[in-house]
C-alpha positions as CSV (number, residue, x, y, z in Angstrom):
1,M,-46.8,-23.2,32.0
2,F,-44.3,-24.3,29.3
3,R,-45.1,-21.3,27.1
4,F,-44.8,-19.0,30.2
5,A,-41.4,-20.6,31.0
6,V,-40.1,-20.3,27.5
7,S,-41.2,-16.7,27.1
8,N,-39.6,-15.8,30.4
9,A,-36.3,-17.1,29.1
10,F,-36.1,-14.0,26.9
11,R,-37.8,-11.5,29.2
12,R,-34.4,-9.8,29.7
13,K,-33.0,-10.2,26.2
14,G,-29.5,-8.9,27.0
15,I,-29.0,-11.3,29.9
16,A,-30.4,-14.2,27.9
17,I,-28.1,-13.5,25.0
18,F,-25.1,-13.3,27.4
19,A,-26.0,-16.7,28.8
20,I,-26.5,-18.2,25.3
21,L,-23.3,-16.8,23.9
22,G,-21.3,-17.9,27.0
23,A,-22.5,-21.4,26.9
24,A,-22.3,-21.5,23.0
25,L,-18.6,-20.6,23.1
26,G,-17.9,-23.4,25.5
27,I,-19.8,-25.9,23.4
28,A,-18.2,-24.6,20.2
29,L,-14.7,-25.2,21.8
30,M,-15.9,-28.6,23.0
31,T,-17.2,-29.5,19.5
32,V,-13.9,-28.5,17.8
33,L,-11.7,-30.3,20.2
34,L,-13.7,-33.5,20.3
35,S,-14.1,-33.5,16.5
36,I,-10.3,-33.2,16.2
37,S,-10.0,-36.1,18.6
38,Q,-12.3,-38.2,16.5
39,G,-10.6,-37.1,13.3
40,M,-7.2,-38.1,14.6
41,D,-8.6,-41.5,15.6
42,K,-10.1,-41.9,12.2
43,Q,-6.8,-41.0,10.5
44,M,-4.9,-43.5,12.7
45,N,-7.3,-46.3,11.9
46,S,-7.1,-45.5,8.2
47,M,-3.3,-45.6,8.3
48,M,-3.4,-48.9,10.3
49,E,-5.5,-50.4,7.5
50,E,-3.3,-49.0,4.7
51,M,-0.1,-50.2,6.3
52,A,-1.2,-53.4,8.0
53,A,1.0,-55.7,5.9
54,G,4.0,-53.3,5.7
55,V,7.4,-53.9,7.2
56,A,10.1,-51.1,7.3
57,V,13.7,-52.3,6.9
58,Y,16.6,-50.0,7.7
59,P,20.2,-50.2,9.0
60,A,20.3,-51.6,12.5
61,A,23.0,-49.0,13.5
62,D,20.4,-46.2,12.9
63,P,17.5,-46.8,15.4
64,L,15.5,-43.9,13.8
65,G,15.9,-45.2,10.3
66,F,12.2,-46.0,10.0
67,M,11.2,-42.5,10.9
68,M,14.1,-40.3,9.6
69,P,16.4,-40.8,6.6
70,S,19.4,-42.8,7.7
71,S,22.9,-41.7,6.7
72,I,24.0,-45.3,6.6
73,G,23.6,-47.3,3.4
74,M,22.8,-51.0,2.9
75,P,23.3,-52.9,-0.3
76,I,20.4,-52.6,-2.7
77,E,20.7,-56.4,-3.4
78,Y,19.1,-56.9,0.1
79,A,15.8,-56.2,-1.7
80,D,16.2,-59.1,-4.1
81,E,16.9,-61.5,-1.2
82,I,14.0,-60.3,0.8
83,S,11.7,-60.8,-2.2
84,Q,12.6,-64.5,-2.2
85,I,11.3,-65.2,1.4
86,K,8.9,-68.1,1.5
87,I,6.7,-69.7,4.1
88,E,5.8,-73.4,3.7
89,G,6.7,-73.1,0.0
90,E,4.5,-70.1,-0.7
91,E,5.7,-66.5,-1.4
92,A,5.7,-64.6,1.8
93,V,6.4,-61.2,0.3
94,S,4.2,-59.5,-2.3
95,R,6.3,-56.4,-2.9
96,V,9.7,-55.0,-2.1
97,R,10.5,-51.3,-2.7
98,P,14.2,-50.2,-2.1
99,Q,14.4,-46.5,-1.5
100,V,16.7,-43.7,-0.6
101,T,14.8,-41.3,1.6
102,Y,15.6,-37.6,2.0
103,F,14.2,-35.1,4.5
104,V,12.9,-31.8,3.2
105,A,13.1,-29.6,6.3
106,T,10.4,-27.0,6.9
107,E,13.0,-24.3,7.3
108,D,13.9,-24.9,3.6
109,Y,10.4,-25.6,2.2
110,S,7.2,-25.9,4.2
111,F,4.7,-28.6,3.4
112,G,2.6,-28.2,6.6
113,D,4.6,-30.5,8.9
114,P,6.3,-28.6,11.7
115,M,9.6,-30.5,11.0
116,G,9.5,-31.4,7.4
117,V,8.4,-34.2,4.9
118,L,10.1,-37.2,3.4
119,M,11.1,-37.3,-0.2
120,R,11.3,-40.9,-1.4
121,G,13.6,-41.9,-4.2
122,V,12.4,-45.1,-5.9
123,D,13.4,-47.3,-8.8
124,L,11.0,-46.1,-11.6
125,E,12.2,-48.9,-13.9
126,G,11.1,-51.6,-11.5
127,D,7.6,-53.1,-11.0
128,V,5.2,-50.1,-10.9
129,Q,1.7,-50.9,-9.5
130,P,-1.5,-48.8,-9.9
131,D,-1.5,-48.0,-6.2
132,D,2.0,-46.6,-6.3
133,P,2.0,-42.8,-6.0
134,F,4.2,-42.4,-9.0
135,Y,1.9,-44.5,-11.3
136,A,1.1,-42.5,-14.4
137,D,-2.7,-42.5,-13.8
138,N,-2.2,-41.0,-10.3
139,I,-0.7,-37.8,-11.7
140,L,-3.3,-35.0,-11.8
141,E,-4.1,-33.1,-14.9
142,G,-1.4,-30.5,-15.8
143,G,1.5,-32.6,-14.6
144,R,3.4,-35.6,-16.0
145,P,5.1,-38.7,-14.5
146,L,8.7,-38.7,-13.4
147,T,11.4,-39.5,-16.0
148,P,13.3,-42.7,-15.0
149,G,16.9,-41.9,-14.4
150,S,16.4,-38.1,-14.0
151,T,18.3,-36.3,-11.2
152,D,16.2,-33.2,-11.0
153,E,12.5,-34.1,-11.1
154,V,10.0,-34.5,-8.2
155,I,6.3,-35.1,-7.8
156,I,4.3,-33.9,-4.8
157,G,1.4,-35.5,-3.0
158,I,-1.9,-33.6,-3.1
159,L,-2.1,-33.2,0.7
160,A,1.5,-31.9,0.9
161,Q,0.8,-29.5,-2.1
162,K,-2.3,-28.1,-0.3
163,A,-0.4,-27.7,2.9
164,A,2.2,-25.6,1.1
165,R,-0.6,-23.0,0.8
166,G,0.1,-21.8,-2.7
167,G,3.8,-21.7,-2.5
168,D,5.3,-21.5,-6.0
169,Y,7.7,-24.3,-5.2
170,A,4.8,-26.7,-4.7
171,Q,3.2,-26.0,-8.1
172,V,3.8,-27.8,-11.4
173,G,6.9,-26.1,-12.9
174,G,8.0,-24.9,-9.5
175,T,11.6,-25.4,-8.3
176,M,13.3,-26.2,-5.0
177,E,17.0,-25.8,-4.3
178,L,17.7,-28.6,-1.8
179,P,20.8,-29.0,0.3
180,V,23.1,-31.9,-0.5
181,R,23.8,-34.1,2.5
182,G,27.4,-35.2,2.8
183,G,28.7,-34.1,-0.6
184,N,31.0,-31.4,-2.0
185,V,28.2,-29.7,-3.9
186,P,26.1,-27.5,-1.6
187,S,22.8,-27.9,-3.3
188,N,20.8,-29.4,-6.2
189,T,17.8,-27.8,-7.8
190,V,14.8,-30.0,-8.5
191,T,11.7,-29.2,-10.6
192,V,8.1,-30.2,-9.8
193,V,6.7,-32.0,-12.8
194,G,3.5,-33.3,-11.3
195,I,1.0,-33.5,-8.4
196,F,-0.2,-37.0,-7.5
197,E,-3.2,-38.3,-5.6
198,S,-3.0,-42.0,-4.5
199,G,-5.7,-42.0,-1.9
200,N,-3.2,-43.1,0.8
201,T,-2.8,-40.4,3.4
202,L,0.8,-41.3,4.2
203,Y,1.8,-41.2,0.5
204,D,-0.1,-38.1,-0.3
205,F,1.7,-36.1,2.4
206,G,5.1,-36.9,0.8
207,L,7.3,-36.3,-2.2
208,Y,8.6,-38.9,-4.7
209,T,11.4,-38.9,-7.1
210,D,13.8,-41.3,-8.9
211,L,16.6,-43.0,-7.0
212,S,19.1,-41.0,-9.0
213,T,17.8,-37.8,-7.6
214,T,18.0,-38.8,-3.9
215,H,21.5,-40.3,-4.6
216,T,22.5,-36.9,-5.9
217,L,21.0,-35.2,-2.8
218,M,22.6,-37.8,-0.4
219,P,25.9,-38.8,-2.0
220,I,26.8,-40.3,1.4
221,I,24.7,-43.2,0.3
222,A,26.5,-45.1,-2.5
223,T,24.7,-45.6,-5.9
224,D,24.5,-49.3,-5.2
225,E,23.0,-48.7,-1.7
226,V,19.7,-47.6,-0.2
227,N,18.8,-46.5,3.3
228,F,15.3,-47.9,3.5
229,I,13.4,-50.9,2.1
230,G,9.7,-51.0,2.1
231,V,8.3,-54.5,2.3
232,E,4.7,-55.7,1.9
233,A,3.8,-59.2,3.2
234,A,1.7,-61.4,1.0
235,D,-0.7,-62.0,3.8
236,L,-1.4,-60.2,7.2
237,S,-0.6,-63.5,9.0
238,Y,2.9,-63.5,7.4
239,V,4.0,-60.0,8.7
240,T,5.7,-61.1,11.9
241,Y,7.4,-64.0,10.2
242,V,8.7,-61.8,7.4
243,S,10.0,-59.2,9.8
244,D,11.8,-61.8,12.0
245,T,13.2,-63.6,8.9
246,I,14.6,-60.3,7.5
247,V,16.5,-59.6,10.7
248,E,18.0,-63.1,10.8
249,M,19.0,-63.1,7.1
250,F,21.3,-60.1,7.5
251,Q,22.4,-60.2,11.1
252,D,25.9,-61.5,10.2
253,R,26.3,-59.2,7.1
254,A,28.5,-56.1,7.0
255,V,25.4,-54.0,7.4
256,P,22.9,-55.8,9.7
257,V,19.3,-54.5,9.6
258,S,16.3,-53.9,11.8
259,A,12.8,-54.5,10.7
260,T,9.8,-52.7,12.2
261,I,6.2,-53.8,11.5
262,A,4.2,-50.8,10.2
263,T,1.4,-51.4,12.6
264,E,3.9,-51.1,15.5
265,M,4.9,-47.7,14.2
266,V,1.2,-46.6,14.0
267,E,0.5,-48.1,17.5
268,S,3.3,-45.9,19.0
269,F,1.6,-42.9,17.4
270,Q,-1.7,-44.1,18.7
271,E,-0.3,-44.2,22.2
272,M,0.8,-40.6,21.8
273,M,-2.6,-39.7,20.3
274,G,-4.3,-41.3,23.4
275,T,-2.5,-38.8,25.6
276,I,-3.6,-35.9,23.4
277,D,-7.2,-37.3,23.3
278,S,-7.3,-37.2,27.1
279,F,-6.0,-33.6,27.1
280,L,-8.6,-32.6,24.5
281,W,-11.4,-34.2,26.5
282,I,-10.3,-32.4,29.7
283,V,-10.1,-29.0,28.1
284,S,-13.4,-29.5,26.3
285,L,-15.2,-30.5,29.5
286,V,-13.7,-27.5,31.3
287,A,-14.9,-25.2,28.5
288,A,-18.4,-26.7,28.5
289,I,-18.7,-26.5,32.3
290,A,-17.7,-22.9,32.1
291,G,-20.5,-22.4,29.7
292,G,-22.9,-24.2,32.1
293,I,-21.8,-21.9,34.9
294,S,-22.8,-18.9,32.8
295,I,-26.3,-20.4,32.5
296,F,-26.4,-21.0,36.3
297,I,-25.4,-17.4,37.1
298,V,-28.0,-16.0,34.7
299,M,-30.8,-18.2,36.0
300,L,-29.9,-17.4,39.6
301,L,-30.0,-13.7,38.9
302,S,-33.3,-14.2,37.1
303,V,-34.8,-16.0,40.1
304,I,-33.6,-13.3,42.6
305,E,-35.1,-10.6,40.4
306,R,-38.5,-12.4,40.1
307,T,-38.9,-13.4,43.8
308,K,-42.1,-11.4,44.2
309,E,-43.5,-12.9,41.0
310,F,-42.9,-16.5,42.2
311,G,-44.6,-15.6,45.5
312,I,-47.6,-14.3,43.6
313,V,-47.9,-17.4,41.4
314,K,-47.6,-19.7,44.4
315,A,-50.4,-17.7,46.1
316,S,-52.5,-18.2,43.0
317,G,-52.2,-21.9,43.2
318,W,-48.9,-23.0,41.6
319,S,-47.2,-25.8,43.4
320,N,-43.4,-26.1,44.1
321,R,-43.2,-28.6,41.3
322,N,-44.7,-26.1,38.8
323,I,-42.2,-23.5,39.8
324,I,-39.3,-25.8,39.6
325,T,-40.4,-27.1,36.2
326,S,-40.9,-23.6,34.9
327,V,-37.3,-22.5,35.9
328,V,-35.7,-25.7,34.7
329,V,-37.6,-25.4,31.3
330,Q,-36.3,-21.8,31.0
331,S,-32.8,-23.0,31.7
332,I,-33.1,-25.9,29.2
333,T,-34.4,-23.5,26.5
334,I,-31.3,-21.4,26.9
335,S,-29.0,-24.4,26.9
336,I,-30.6,-25.9,23.8
337,L,-30.1,-22.7,21.8
338,A,-26.6,-22.4,23.1
339,A,-25.9,-26.0,22.0
340,A,-27.3,-25.4,18.5
341,I,-25.2,-22.2,18.1
342,G,-22.2,-23.8,19.6
343,L,-22.4,-26.8,17.3
344,A,-22.7,-24.4,14.3
345,I,-19.7,-22.4,15.4
346,G,-17.7,-25.6,16.2
347,Y,-18.6,-27.1,12.8
348,L,-17.4,-23.9,11.0
349,G,-14.2,-23.9,13.2
350,G,-13.5,-27.5,12.3
351,Q,-14.0,-26.8,8.6
352,G,-11.6,-23.9,8.9
353,I,-9.0,-26.1,10.6
354,D,-9.3,-28.7,7.8
355,A,-8.9,-26.1,5.1
356,Y,-5.8,-24.6,6.9
357,I,-3.9,-27.9,7.3
358,A,-5.3,-29.4,4.1
359,M,-6.5,-32.6,5.9
360,D,-9.8,-33.9,7.2
361,V,-8.8,-33.9,10.8
362,A,-12.0,-32.5,12.3
363,A,-14.7,-35.2,12.1
364,I,-18.2,-34.1,13.0
365,T,-20.3,-37.3,13.4
366,W,-23.9,-37.8,14.4
367,K,-22.7,-39.5,17.5
368,L,-20.7,-36.4,18.4
369,I,-23.7,-34.1,17.7
370,L,-26.0,-36.3,19.8
371,F,-23.4,-36.4,22.7
372,I,-23.0,-32.6,22.7
373,S,-26.8,-32.0,22.4
374,V,-27.4,-34.3,25.4
375,F,-24.6,-32.6,27.3
376,G,-26.1,-29.2,26.6
377,I,-29.5,-30.3,27.9
378,I,-27.9,-31.8,31.1
379,A,-26.0,-28.6,31.6
380,G,-29.3,-26.7,31.3
381,V,-30.9,-28.9,33.9
382,V,-28.0,-28.7,36.3
383,G,-27.5,-25.0,35.8
384,G,-31.2,-24.3,36.5
385,L,-31.8,-26.8,39.3
386,Y,-30.5,-24.7,42.3
387,P,-32.2,-21.5,41.1
388,A,-35.4,-23.5,40.6
389,L,-35.2,-24.9,44.2
390,R,-34.6,-21.4,45.5
391,A,-37.6,-20.1,43.6
392,A,-39.7,-22.9,45.0
393,R,-38.8,-21.9,48.6
394,V,-40.2,-18.3,48.1
395,S,-42.9,-17.6,50.7
396,P,-46.1,-16.2,49.2
397,I,-46.9,-14.3,52.4
398,E,-43.5,-12.6,52.5
399,S,-43.8,-11.7,48.8
400,M,-47.3,-10.2,49.3
401,R,-46.0,-8.1,52.3
402,A,-43.2,-6.7,50.1
403,L,-45.8,-5.4,47.6
């Protein structure tokens, strides 16, 4: 019976192929969308781990200072004071990195982000750690580290460089003419001296340079000022204390500051990602259901076409259960093939998206493969159930009369 059912699935090859392709396309879209959903969750969790002890410090008068470069400067000496914070006699801060951040807009030079990317100017003569993007060992072969005090050199993260899709400006030796914010000189040309890979997604999607360069590009920030201070707590349990203490320390100064815990920033993105996840799930389910409907239509047409055949097999001794099982097996056979083809197309589609945006955003896991496979089988059962019940109701006598 099972062999009979499977062979009947391909009795009309054209119709069977139509059903398989229709369902496969729905499952392929489902695979791509759900893999993107899982990939984004993975990236968010990775960023949460990487930034867990981080605190962003920026001028209180600029509420977007932790996301976009502030045009308000704060004394660079704030960094020294922050580094002295203690809790019960122990060092509460492990690292303080004063920076002048500058925004490279996509309309000037594209690095994959629809708006633009941050260029961070740091003090290269300060304490440089192996996990810093600008550490010499993180510069890939063919490039070199930044020269401390230079005003025209930049290094680019490997992910940003890939997202530039071969643009000459993103290669070692390439140049970018960047607009000067708030000065008399319209622009300043910087040269790419290296590509770095730190392993930190946030860093590797950015650009780094010396403080002197970003001060040249943003003369509105005085040379003894910065517009951002990155702080790393010595322990995860100290993060909230460090954040609150920083705000209190400078609340009565000429330039009061705000401090945002890095995990809070990521959580705000996670909330947004949650909405996107829900949308992706809805779209993927609609696509998969549409594929299931194609199986239903094909199976119904097959049953109508084979009415006489079902009457004959019932007359020869087949029970209603045998007929229902036969039709459902036929439907499941089509759905399993559709799921396999859809998974393959979805996987290739995910790989294409990863290559296009230069980031592992489509995550195909065994859990996802199992979910989609089970969903495909369920779609086959549901799609073939009504046609199977209709086939079981065929009267052998009426079928014999029609011969």
